C-alpha positions as CSV (number, residue, x, y, z in Angstrom):
1,M,7.6,10.0,4.4
2,R,7.1,8.0,7.6
3,V,7.0,8.8,11.2
4,S,6.8,7.1,14.6
5,L,5.5,8.2,18.0
6,K,8.1,10.0,20.2
7,E,8.8,8.1,23.4
8,S,7.8,11.2,25.3
9,S,4.4,11.4,23.7
10,E,1.3,10.8,25.7
11,K,-0.6,7.6,24.8
12,K,-3.0,8.2,21.9
13,E,-5.9,5.9,20.9
14,N,-5.1,3.9,17.8
15,L,-1.4,4.8,17.8
16,S,1.3,2.5,18.9
17,M,4.9,3.1,19.9
18,N,6.3,0.3,17.7
19,N,4.5,1.3,14.5
20,K,5.8,3.4,11.6
21,Y,3.1,5.5,9.9
22,I,3.0,6.7,6.3
23,V,2.3,10.4,6.1
24,Y,-0.3,11.3,3.5
25,S,-0.2,15.1,4.0
26,V,1.8,17.7,6.0
27,E,-0.6,20.6,6.7
28,T,0.2,24.0,8.2
29,S,-2.6,26.3,9.4
30,K,-2.4,30.0,9.0
31,N,-1.4,30.2,12.6
32,G,1.6,28.0,12.0
33,E,0.3,24.8,13.6
34,E,1.5,21.7,11.7
35,I,-0.3,18.4,11.5
36,Y,0.4,15.0,9.9
37,R,-2.4,13.2,8.3
38,I,-1.7,9.5,8.8
39,E,-3.5,6.2,8.7
40,N,-3.7,4.9,12.3
41,D,-3.9,1.4,13.8
42,A,-7.7,1.4,13.2
43,N,-7.1,2.0,9.5
44,Q,-8.5,5.5,9.8
45,V,-6.9,8.5,8.2
46,V,-6.7,11.1,10.9
47,P,-4.8,14.5,11.4
48,Y,-2.5,14.5,14.4
49,P,-0.2,17.3,15.7
50,S,3.3,16.8,14.1
51,A,4.8,17.3,17.6
52,L,3.8,13.8,18.6
53,F,6.1,12.2,16.0
54,E,9.7,11.9,14.9
55,S,10.8,11.2,11.4
56,V,11.6,7.7,10.3
57,S,11.9,8.5,6.6
58,D,11.8,12.0,5.1
59,K,11.5,10.7,1.6
60,V,9.0,12.7,-0.4
61,N,7.8,11.5,-3.8
62,S,8.3,13.7,-6.8
63,D,4.5,13.9,-7.3
64,W,4.2,15.9,-4.0
65,I,3.7,19.6,-4.2
66,L,3.5,22.5,-1.7
67,W,-0.1,23.7,-2.1
68,N,-1.0,27.2,-0.8
69,K,-4.7,27.3,-0.1
70,P,-7.0,30.3,-0.4
71,N,-7.4,30.5,3.4
72,N,-3.7,31.1,3.9
73,S,-3.0,27.6,5.1
74,S,-0.7,25.3,3.2
75,A,-0.1,21.6,2.6
76,L,2.7,19.4,1.4
77,L,0.9,16.5,-0.2
78,P,0.5,14.3,-3.4
79,R,-0.5,16.4,-6.4
80,Q,-3.6,14.2,-6.8
81,F,-4.9,15.4,-3.4
82,A,-4.6,19.1,-4.3
83,Y,-8.2,20.2,-4.7
84,L,-10.3,21.9,-2.0
85,S,-12.9,19.2,-1.4
86,F,-10.5,16.2,-1.5
87,W,-10.5,15.3,2.2
88,E,-14.2,16.1,2.6
89,D,-15.0,13.8,-0.3
90,Y,-12.7,11.1,1.0
91,Y,-14.4,11.1,4.5
92,N,-17.8,11.1,2.7
93,D,-16.7,7.9,0.8
94,E,-16.9,9.7,-2.6
95,L,-15.7,7.1,-5.2
96,K,-13.3,9.5,-7.0
97,A,-11.5,10.5,-3.8
98,I,-11.4,6.9,-2.5
99,T,-9.9,5.8,-5.8
100,I,-7.3,8.5,-5.8
101,F,-6.3,7.8,-2.2
102,N,-6.0,4.1,-2.8
103,S,-3.8,4.7,-5.9
104,V,-1.5,7.0,-3.9
105,K,-1.5,4.6,-1.0
106,E,-0.3,1.7,-3.2
107,Q,2.5,3.9,-4.5
108,L,3.6,5.0,-1.1
109,I,3.5,1.5,0.4
110,S,5.7,0.2,-2.4
111,E,8.2,3.0,-1.9
112,E,8.3,3.2,1.8
113,L,8.1,-0.4,3.1
114,E,11.4,-2.1,3.7
115,E,11.9,-5.6,2.4
116,N,11.6,-7.3,5.8
117,E,8.3,-5.4,6.4
118,V,6.8,-6.6,3.0
119,R,7.8,-10.2,3.9
120,E,6.3,-9.9,7.3
121,V,3.0,-8.7,5.7
122,F,2.9,-11.9,3.6
123,E,3.9,-14.1,6.4
124,N,1.1,-12.7,8.6
125,E,-1.4,-13.0,5.7
126,D,-2.6,-9.4,6.2
127,E,-5.0,-9.5,3.3
128,E,-5.8,-5.8,3.1
129,K,-2.1,-4.8,3.1
130,I,-1.2,-7.6,0.7
131,I,-3.7,-6.2,-1.9
132,F,-2.1,-2.7,-1.7
133,I,1.4,-4.2,-1.8
134,L,0.6,-6.4,-4.9
135,N,-0.9,-3.5,-6.8
136,G,2.1,-1.4,-6.0
137,L,4.5,-4.2,-7.0
138,I,2.7,-4.6,-10.3
139,K,3.0,-0.9,-11.1
140,T,6.7,-0.8,-10.2
141,E,7.5,-4.2,-11.6
142,D,9.6,-4.9,-8.5
143,N,10.9,-8.5,-8.8
144,R,12.4,-8.7,-5.2
145,F,9.4,-10.6,-3.8
146,V,8.8,-13.3,-6.5
147,N,9.6,-16.2,-4.2
148,Q,7.6,-14.7,-1.3
149,V,4.6,-14.3,-3.5
150,I,4.9,-17.8,-4.9
151,R,5.0,-19.3,-1.4
152,Y,2.1,-17.2,-0.3
153,I,-0.2,-17.9,-3.3
154,K,0.7,-21.6,-3.5
155,S,-0.4,-22.0,0.1
156,K,-3.6,-20.0,-0.5
157,L,-4.6,-22.1,-3.5
158,E,-3.9,-25.3,-1.7
159,E,-6.3,-24.0,1.1
160,G,-9.0,-23.7,-1.6
161,L,-9.1,-19.9,-1.8
162,R,-9.2,-19.9,-5.6
163,E,-11.7,-17.0,-5.9
164,D,-9.7,-14.7,-3.7
165,N,-8.8,-11.4,-5.3
166,T,-5.3,-11.7,-4.1
167,A,-4.8,-14.8,-6.2
168,I,-5.4,-12.8,-9.4
169,L,-3.2,-10.0,-8.3
170,A,-0.4,-12.5,-7.3
171,F,-0.6,-14.2,-10.7
172,R,-0.6,-10.9,-12.5
173,Y,2.5,-9.8,-10.5
174,L,4.4,-13.1,-11.2
175,S,3.5,-13.1,-14.9
176,Q,5.6,-9.9,-15.4
177,F,8.8,-11.7,-15.0
178,N,10.8,-14.1,-17.2
179,D,12.0,-16.1,-14.3
180,S,12.7,-19.8,-13.7
181,E,10.9,-19.8,-10.4
182,V,7.8,-18.3,-11.9
183,E,7.9,-20.7,-14.8
184,N,8.3,-23.7,-12.5
185,Y,5.4,-22.5,-10.3
186,F,3.1,-21.9,-13.3
187,L,3.9,-25.4,-14.6
188,Y,3.0,-26.7,-11.2
189,Y,-0.3,-24.8,-11.4
190,L,-1.1,-26.3,-14.8
191,M,-0.5,-29.8,-13.4
192,N,-2.8,-29.0,-10.5
193,I,-5.3,-26.8,-12.5
194,E,-8.2,-27.9,-10.3
195,L,-6.8,-25.6,-7.6
196,G,-7.4,-22.5,-9.7
197,N,-10.0,-20.9,-11.9
198,D,-10.5,-19.6,-15.5
199,Q,-8.9,-16.2,-14.7
200,L,-5.8,-17.7,-13.3
201,T,-5.5,-20.2,-16.1
202,E,-5.8,-17.4,-18.7
203,I,-2.9,-15.5,-17.0
204,V,-0.7,-18.6,-17.1
205,S,-1.6,-19.5,-20.6
206,K,-0.7,-16.0,-21.8
207,Y,2.6,-16.3,-19.9
208,F,3.6,-19.3,-22.0
209,E,2.5,-17.9,-25.4
């Protein structure tokens, strides 16, 4: 599920008219007030009144549930979030909650982002989003972005960023596919192995076994 600001909405800090926001929870108070918990432009997950937004995508993952809380409020949210202390734990940087949130975020990004948006993230070299996208693509084995990932990681390695975590994720993603473009790139890597590291070489070696 994604939303964007209504044109009639007042300006809000860390929200932009031209952005589409993934909704991580739709919460209704016992008084009937509805909020969307979204990640804003400052990468902060914040609850906002739903009246500020209009729907861009109403797609809801099958893992989502309607959770009726003991205080007579309710929430439509991923099943993994459905325990009383989840958001408190998340905001307190508890490892379990952060891990759960990041896993759900990877899934939602891979499901919600359109192809042109994914390509734009790679072209803009938005490292944080790229990590989430690559993790999501690995889980879903989505082969639509093979050429985009090859262009991205080839450029990164030639810049000397061999220890970058995105390199390992990119190679793991590419290694899932029996594809001539992947094979050609991995052969190029082996001929320029000084650009890489042992972890990348191991992934490529296993690909050709």
